PAVO-543198 format. One record per atom (N, C-alpha, C, O): residue in three letters; x, y, z. Coordinates in steps of 0.1 Angstrom, whole numbers, plus 5000, padded with zeros to 4 digits. Each point is the difference from the previous one (the first is absolute). Example, Ala and Ser with C-alpha at 12.3 -4.5 7.8 and 13.67 -1.06 7.14 Angstrom:
<pts>
ALA513249435078
ALA499150125000
ALA500950125000
ALA501050005007
SER498650114986
SER500950115000
SER499250115008
SER500550115001
</pts>
This chain:
<pts>
MET500949885000
MET499150125000
MET500950125000
MET500950015008
LEU498850094983
LEU500850124999
LEU499850105012
LEU498950005005
ARG502150074999
ARG499950105011
ARG499350124995
ARG500250054989
VAL498950005019
VAL499250124996
VAL501050125001
VAL500650025010
THR499450064980
THR500950125000
THR499450115007
THR498850005004
ARG502050104998
ARG499550125007
ARG498950074992
ARG499050055006
GLU501249954981
GLU499050074991
GLU498649935001
GLU499050065000
THR501149805001
THR498849925000
THR499250035013
THR498850025000
LYS502049995011
LYS499350045013
LYS499450135000
LYS498950025005
VAL501850084989
VAL499450144999
VAL498749994992
VAL499150075004
PHE501049864985
PHE498849994992
PHE498849945007
PHE498950045000
ALA501449855008
ALA499049945008
ALA499450095011
ALA498850015002
LEU502150075003
LEU499650105011
LEU499150104994
LEU498950045006
VAL501550014982
VAL499150114993
VAL498749944997
VAL499050065002
ALA501049814993
ALA498749944996
ALA499149985012
ALA498850025000
SER501849945011
SER499249985013
SER499550135005
SER498950005005
LEU501950104994
LEU499550135005
LEU498950064992
LEU499050065005
PHE501149914982
PHE499050054990
PHE498649935004
PHE499050065000
LEU501249805002
LEU498849935004
LEU499450045013
LEU498850015002
ALA502250025007
ALA499550045013
ALA499350145000
ALA499050025006
GLY501650064985
GLY499550144999
GLY498650004994
GLY499150075005
SER500649844986
SER498749994994
SER499049955011
SER498950055000
ILE501549865008
ILE499149945010
ILE499850115011
ILE499050015006
VAL502150064997
VAL499950105010
VAL498950104997
VAL499250055008
LYS500849994978
LYS499050104996
LYS498649945002
LYS499150085004
ALA500849794993
ALA498649945002
ALA499750005015
ALA498850025004
ASP502249945004
ASP499849985015
ASP499650145006
ASP499250005009
GLU501650104986
GLU499750135006
GLU498550044998
GLU499450065009
GLN500249904979
GLN498650044997
GLN499149925010
GLN498950045003
GLN501549845000
GLN499149915008
GLN500450015015
GLN499249955009
GLY501950124994
GLY500450015014
GLY500549885006
GLY499949985012
GLU500749924980
GLU500549885006
GLU501549994999
GLU500549934991
ARG500250135018
ARG501550015000
ARG500649865003
ARG501149974996
GLY498149955010
GLY500649865003
GLY500349924988
GLY500949934999
LYS498250094991
LYS500249924988
LYS501350054993
LYS500749924994
VAL499650215007
VAL501250054993
VAL501249945006
VAL500949964993
GLU499250035020
GLU501249955007
GLU500149854996
GLU501249954999
LYS497849985000
LYS500049864996
LYS500649984986
LYS500849914997
VAL498850184994
VAL500550004986
VAL501550035000
VAL500749934993
LEU499750175014
LEU501550035001
LEU500849895005
LEU501149974995
GLU498449965015
GLU500749885005
GLU500149894990
GLU501149944999
GLN497850044993
GLN500149904990
GLN501050044989
GLN500749914994
ALA499350225002
ALA500950054990
ALA501549985004
ALA500849964992
GLY499450065021
GLY501449985005
GLY500449854998
GLY501249984997
LYS497949935006
LYS500449864999
LYS500249964985
LYS501049934997
ILE498250134995
ILE500249974985
ILE501450054995
ILE500749934993
ARG499750195012
ARG501250054996
ARG501249925004
ARG501049984993
GLU498949965019
GLU501149925006
GLU500249874992
GLU501149945000
THR497850004995
THR500049874994
THR500150004985
THR500049904994
MET499950225000
MET500050014985
MET501349964994
MET501150045005
THR498949884985
THR501249954993
THR499850024985
THR498850004995
VAL502350014997
VAL499950014986
VAL500249864994
VAL500949935003
PRO498250024988
PRO500149874994
PRO501249984992
PRO500450104993
GLU500149795007
GLU501249974991
GLU499650004986
GLU498949964996
ASN502150084995
ASN499849994985
ASN500149864996
ASN501149945001
SER497850014993
SER500049854996
SER501049984988
SER500349884997
HIS500150234996
HIS500849984988
HIS501550045003
HIS500850014991
ALA499550025021
ALA501450055003
ALA501049894997
ALA501050044993
LEU498849845010
LEU501049904997
LEU500249984985
LEU501149984995
GLU497850024998
GLU500149994985
GLU500750114994
GLU500849984991
GLY499050145014
GLY500750124995
GLY501549995002
GLY500850034992
GLN499649935020
GLN501449985004
GLN500749904991
GLN501150024996
GLU498249875001
GLU500649894992
GLU500150054986
GLU501149974993
ALA498050105001
ALA500150064987
ALA501150104999
ALA500750004990
ALA499550085020
ALA501150105000
ALA501349935000
ALA501050044993
ARG499149855015
ARG501349925001
ARG500349944986
ARG501250014996
LYS497849934998
LYS500349944987
LYS500450104989
LYS500949984992
THR498450145008
THR500450104991
THR501450055002
THR500750024990
MET499750005022
MET501450045003
MET501049904995
MET501150034995
GLU498649845008
GLU500949894996
GLU500150004984
GLU501149984995
GLN497850044998
GLN500150004986
GLN500850124995
GLN500849994990
PHE499050135016
PHE500750124996
PHE501549985002
PHE500850064992
GLN499749865017
GLN501449995003
GLN500749894992
GLN501249985001
THR498049944991
THR500649894992
THR500950064989
THR499650114995
PRO501449825001
PRO500950054989
PRO499350024987
PRO500250104993
ASP498949815004
ASP499250014987
ASP499250135000
ASP500050074990
PHE499349965021
PHE499250125000
PHE500850135000
PHE499750094993
GLN501549915014
GLN500850115000
GLN500650034986
GLN500250114996
GLU500149784996
GLU500550014987
GLU499050064991
GLU500350094992
LYS498449865009
LYS499050064992
LYS499850155003
LYS499750084991
LEU500449955022
LEU499850145004
LEU501150094994
LEU499750114996
ARG501549845004
ARG501250074994
ARG499850034986
ARG500350114995
CYS499349784997
CYS499850024986
CYS498950104997
CYS500150084991
GLN498849925016
GLN498950094998
GLN500550155003
GLN499650094993
ARG501249925018
ARG500550135003
ARG500950064989
ARG499950124997
GLU501049794998
GLU500950054990
GLU499250034987
GLU500450094993
SER498649835004
SER499250034988
SER499350135001
SER500050084990
ILE499549965022
ILE499350125001
ILE501050125000
ILE499750104994
GLN501449895012
GLN500950115002
GLN501050004988
GLN500850104999
GLY499249804992
GLY500950004989
GLY501549995005
GLY500850064994
GLU499449855016
GLU501449995006
GLU500749874996
GLU500849955008
LYS498850004980
LYS500849884996
LYS501450034998
LYS500450114995
PRO500549805009
PRO501450024997
PRO500350034986
PRO499349944991
LYS501650155005
LYS500350034986
LYS500349884992
LYS499549994988
GLN501449925017
GLN500449894992
GLN498849914997
GLN499949954989
GLU499250035021
GLU498849914998
GLU499150074990
GLU499449934991
GLN500450205010
GLN499150074991
GLN500550004986
GLN499349984990
THR502050045008
THR500749994987
THR499849874993
THR499649994989
SER500649905019
SER499949874994
SER498649974996
SER499849944989
ALA499250105019
ALA498649984996
ALA499650074987
ALA499349944992
THR501150195007
THR499750074988
THR500749954988
THR499550004989
GLN501849975012
GLN500849964989
GLN499549864995
GLN500049984988
GLY499549945021
GLY499549874996
GLY498850014991
GLY499749914992
LYS499650205009
LYS498850024991
LYS500350094988
LYS499150044993
GLY502249995005
GLY500450084989
GLY499550155002
GLY499650064990
ARG500549985022
ARG499650145004
ARG501250075007
ARG500749935008
LEU499550204989
LEU501050075007
LEU499650025015
LEU498950035003
SER502149965006
SER499850035014
SER500150155003
SER500450084991
GLY499449965021
GLY500150145004
GLY501550054999
GLY500250125001
GLN500749794999
GLN501450045000
GLN500650014985
GLN501150044998
GLU498149924993
GLU500549994986
GLU499450124992
GLU498850045002
SER502050014988
SER499650104991
SER500649984986
SER501149954999
VAL498150084991
VAL500549994986
VAL499750144994
VAL498950055001
PHE502150004992
PHE499950134993
PHE500349984985
PHE501049954997
LEU498050104995
LEU500249994986
LEU500350144995
LEU499250095000
PHE502149934995
PHE500550134996
PHE499750034985
PHE500349924991
LEU499050195007
LEU499650044986
LEU500450154998
LEU500450075009
SER499449984979
SER500150144997
SER499350034986
SER499549904994
ASN500450235003
ASN499350034987
ASN500949964988
ASN499550024989
SER501749945013
SER500949954989
SER499549864996
SER500349954989
VAL499049985019
VAL499449874997
VAL498750024992
VAL499250095004
PRO500649844985
PRO498850034992
PRO498749985008
PRO499949925009
GLU499250174989
GLU498750005008
GLU499349875000
GLU499549955010
ALA500549984978
ALA499449874999
ALA500649905009
ALA499349925006
MET502150094996
MET500749915009
MET499750035014
MET499749915009
VAL500350224995
VAL499650045013
VAL498649955004
VAL499849955011
ASN499350074980
ASN498649965002
ASN499949855002
ASN499349955009
ARG501549974983
ARG500049855002
ARG500649965014
ARG499549915006
TYR501550164998
TYR500649975013
TYR499050035011
TYR499849925010
LEU499550204989
LEU499050035010
LEU498849915001
LEU499549975011
ILE500149984977
ILE498949905000
ILE500549875007
ILE499249945007
ASP502050024990
ASP500549885007
ASP500250025015
ASP499749915008
VAL500750214996
VAL500150025015
VAL498649995006
VAL499849945011
SER499250124982
SER498649995005
SER499549855001
SER499349975009
ARG501149954981
ARG499649865000
ARG500649925012
ARG499449905004
THR501850145001
THR500649935011
THR499150015013
THR500049915008
GLY499350204993
GLY499250025012
GLY500950045012
GLY499549995012
GLU501750054985
GLU501050035011
GLU500250155002
GLU500550064990
GLN499149995021
GLN500250145003
GLN501450045003
GLN500450115000
ARG500549785002
ARG501450035003
ARG500950004988
ARG501250015001
ILE498249974987
ILE500750024988
ILE499750144995
ILE498850024995
VAL502150075006
VAL499850144997
VAL500750054988
VAL501349995000
PRO498050064990
PRO500750064988
PRO500550145004
PRO499350075007
VAL501949964989
VAL500750135004
VAL500550074988
VAL500749944991
LEU499150195008
LEU500650094991
LEU501050095006
LEU499950035012
PHE501250004981
PHE501050095005
PHE499550145002
PHE500350075010
GLY498949984981
GLY499350135001
GLY498850014991
GLY499649904994
LEU499850215006
LEU498850024992
LEU500450004985
LEU501050064997
PRO498249884995
PRO500449994985
PRO500250134994
PRO501050014992
GLN498350105011
GLN500150134994
GLN500550105010
GLN499850124997
GLY500849845014
GLY500450105010
GLY498950065008
GLY498849974998
LEU501650125011
LEU499050065008
LEU499050104993
LEU498950025004
ALA501650034985
ALA499250104992
ALA499049944992
ALA499050074996
GLY501149815000
GLY499149944990
GLY498949925007
GLY499949884998
LYS499350195010
LYS498949935007
LYS499049934991
LYS499649885002
ARG500050194987
ARG499049944991
ARG500649884993
ARG499349904998
LEU501950124997
LEU500749894993
LEU500249885009
LEU499949884996
ASN500550145016
ASN500249905010
ASN498749925002
ASN500049885001
ALA499050205001
ALA498749935002
ALA499649914989
ALA499449895002
ASP500850164986
ASP499749924988
ASP500849884999
ASP499549894996
TYR501850125008
TYR500949885000
TYR499549895009
TYR499949894997
PHE499850155015
PHE499649915010
PHE498649944997
PHE499849885002
SER499450204991
SER498749954996
SER500149894990
SER499349905000
ARG501750114991
ARG500249904989
ARG500749885006
ARG499549894997
VAL501550125011
VAL500749885004
VAL499349925011
VAL500349895002
MET498750185004
MET499249935010
MET498749934995
MET499249965008
GLN500650044979
GLN498849944995
GLN500049855002
GLN501049934998
ALA497950025007
ALA499849855002
ALA499949934987
ALA500449884999
ASP499050194991
ASP499949944987
ASP500850094990
ASP499550114997
PRO501649844997
PRO500850094992
PRO499250054987
PRO500350104995
GLY498849825001
GLY499250044988
GLY498850095002
GLY499450044991
CYS500449995022
CYS498850085003
CYS500350154997
CYS501250055001
ARG497850024994
ARG500150144997
ARG498950085008
ARG498849965000
ASP501650145008
ASP499150075008
ASP499050084992
ASP500350064990
THR498549945015
THR498950094994
THR499350065012
THR500149955011
PRO499350174986
PRO499350065012
PRO498949915006
PRO499850015012
GLU499649904980
GLU499049925006
GLU500649875007
GLU499549965010
THR501649994984
THR500649885006
THR501550015002
THR500749964991
PRO499750095020
PRO501550015002
PRO500649865002
PRO499349915005
CYS501950084991
CYS500749875002
CYS500349975015
CYS500250095008
GLN499949784995
GLN500349965014
GLN501550025002
GLN500849974991
ARG499650085020
ARG501550015004
ARG500449905010
ARG499249955008
LEU502150024992
LEU500649905009
LEU500150075014
LEU500250115001
GLU499649805009
GLU500250055014
GLU501449955004
GLU500149915009
VAL500950154986
VAL501449965003
VAL500750125006
VAL499950114995
PRO500949875016
PRO500750115007
PRO501250054992
PRO501149985005
LEU498850084984
LEU501150064992
LEU500550125008
LEU499350105003
LYS502149905000
LYS500650105008
LYS501150074993
LYS500649944991
VAL499750185013
VAL501250074995
VAL500950025012
VAL499750065010
ASN501549874989
ASN500950005011
ASN501549974995
ASN500449894999
PRO500350224999
PRO501449994995
PRO500949935011
PRO501149954996
GLU498650065017
GLU500849955010
GLU500149854999
GLU501049945003
LEU497949994993
LEU500149864998
LEU500949964989
LEU500649895001
PHE499550194988
PHE501049974990
PHE501450005005
PHE500849914997
ALA499550185012
ALA501350015006
ALA500349895010
ALA501149945000
ARG497850035008
ARG500249895010
ARG500449874994
ARG500849935005
TYR498550034984
TYR500349874993
TYR500950014988
TYR500149914992
ASN500550215006
ASN501050024990
ASN499549974986
ASN500649924992
ILE498250135005
ILE499449984987
ILE500550104990
ILE499750125002
THR500949844988
THR500550094989
THR499349984987
THR500250084991
GLU499149815007
GLU499349974988
GLU498649965003
GLU499749945011
VAL499450094980
VAL498649955002
VAL499549934987
VAL500550034989
PRO498649885012
PRO499349955013
PRO501049925008
PRO500949944995
ALA498850065018
ALA500849925010
ALA499149965011
ALA498950065003
LEU501549835004
LEU499249955011
LEU500949985012
LEU501149944998
ALA498550105014
ALA500849985012
ALA499149935010
ALA498850035002
TYR501849885005
TYR499349925011
TYR500850025013
TYR501249985000
ASP498050055010
ASP500650025014
ASP499249925010
ASP498850015001
ASN502049905006
ASN499349915009
ASN500150055015
ASN499749935009
GLY500850194992
GLY500250065014
GLY501449995005
GLY500350065010
GLN500549854984
GLN501449985004
GLN500950024988
GLN501150065002
ASP498649894987
ASP500850014988
ASP499150054988
ASP498849995001
SER501950054988
SER499250044988
SER500749954988
SER501349985000
TRP497950004989
TRP500549954987
TRP499350094990
TRP498950045002
SER501849984987
SER499450074989
SER500449944986
SER501049934999
ILE498150094991
ILE500349964987
ILE499550104990
ILE498950065003
GLN501849964986
GLN499750114990
GLN499849934987
GLN500749914996
GLY498450154995
GLY499949964987
GLY498549994996
GLY499149985008
GLU500750034979
GLU498649994995
GLU499649864999
GLU500549924992
ALA498550045017
ALA499549875000
ALA498650005007
ALA499850105008
GLU499449804990
GLU498750005007
GLU500249995015
GLU501049955005
LEU498050105002
LEU500150005015
LEU500249865006
LEU500749985009
ALA498649934985
ALA500149865005
ALA501449955000
ALA500549935009
TYR500250104980
TYR501449964998
TYR500950065010
TYR500849945006
LEU499050194996
LEU500950085009
LEU499849945015
LEU500949995007
LEU497849994996
LEU499749945014
LEU500649865001
LEU500649975011
GLU499449954979
GLU500549875000
GLU501550005002
GLU500649935009
LYS500150154984
LYS501550015000
LYS500450055014
LYS500949955006
ILE498550164999
ILE500550055012
ILE499549915012
ILE500750005010
GLY498249934988
GLY499649915010
GLY501049885002
GLY500249965011
LYS500350004978
LYS501049895001
LYS501350055007
LYS500649935008
ALA499850194988
ALA501250065006
ALA499950025015
ALA500949985008
ALA497950064996
ALA499750035015
ALA499449885007
ALA499850015012
ASN500049884981
ASN499449885006
ASN498750035006
ASN499749975012
SER499450104981
SER498750055005
SER498849924994
SER499750024989
PRO499749895019
PRO498849934996
PRO498950094996
PRO499249974991
ALA500750155016
ALA498950094997
ALA500150064986
ALA499050004993
LEU502250045003
LEU500250054986
LEU499749894990
LEU499450034989
ALA501149855014
ALA499749894990
ALA498549984999
ALA499649974989
GLY499750035022
GLY498649984999
GLY499250114992
GLY499149974993
ILE501450165009
ILE499450114993
ILE500249984985
ILE499150034992
SER502149935004
SER500449984986
SER499149894994
SER499650024989
VAL500249885018
VAL499249894995
VAL498550054998
VAL499449964990
ARG500150115019
ARG498650064999
ARG499950094988
ARG499049994993
LEU502050095004
LEU500050094989
LEU500049924987
LEU499450054990
ARG501249845010
ARG500049924987
ARG498849904999
ARG500049914991
GLY499150115018
GLY498749924998
GLY500049885009
GLY499049925000
GLY502050065009
GLY500049895009
GLY499250035012
GLY499550115002
GLN500349795007
GLN499250025012
GLN501050035012
GLN499550025011
</pts>
């Protein structure tokens, strides 16, 4: 039997006084004070003997809590918890993350590919390269120009150049009613990248895995450049992208 707490006794006392008060009011009206004293005496006895019933589910709750704690502390559960936490926070080790992405023919967060071009390369060839970059589905393959084709002063001519080389369909011709679709490729102007990878001729391709870099220069299709530099760098990701460009899975 559980011990009655102080709060329980106070509650019982208040309840008994309330009951007594109600009866006192009635007795005062009737003038029978003896009955009031009798009720107070009974209320005091009730207060002394009142107990709180035990919780019939207490043992079941304690057992369930014990089993839950034991399961939480098992190595298997802790491993699952760790994997879920890393997945949410994006804290996979770099080496593990790189292997997973390379195995699927995808560039990891530590890898970058830069395709170096300029206005000296025929527009049709630039357009073909940009279409192939779009086909890879890789945001980390970035086409780069040394500078604006017509310099800073040729805003309209530069806009026309980019409009032509970014066409998704080379044979399309813009009309006011039906403008041609453009590629969503991150074409950038960045002379510093030319210096960083010592690019002196275009087209050229540079691959950086976060530790080392490789580059190749010469007019060739993107799939070929990726294949050659992938072999030199021993990169499964580049090999996979090259296969996809050539129609493989």
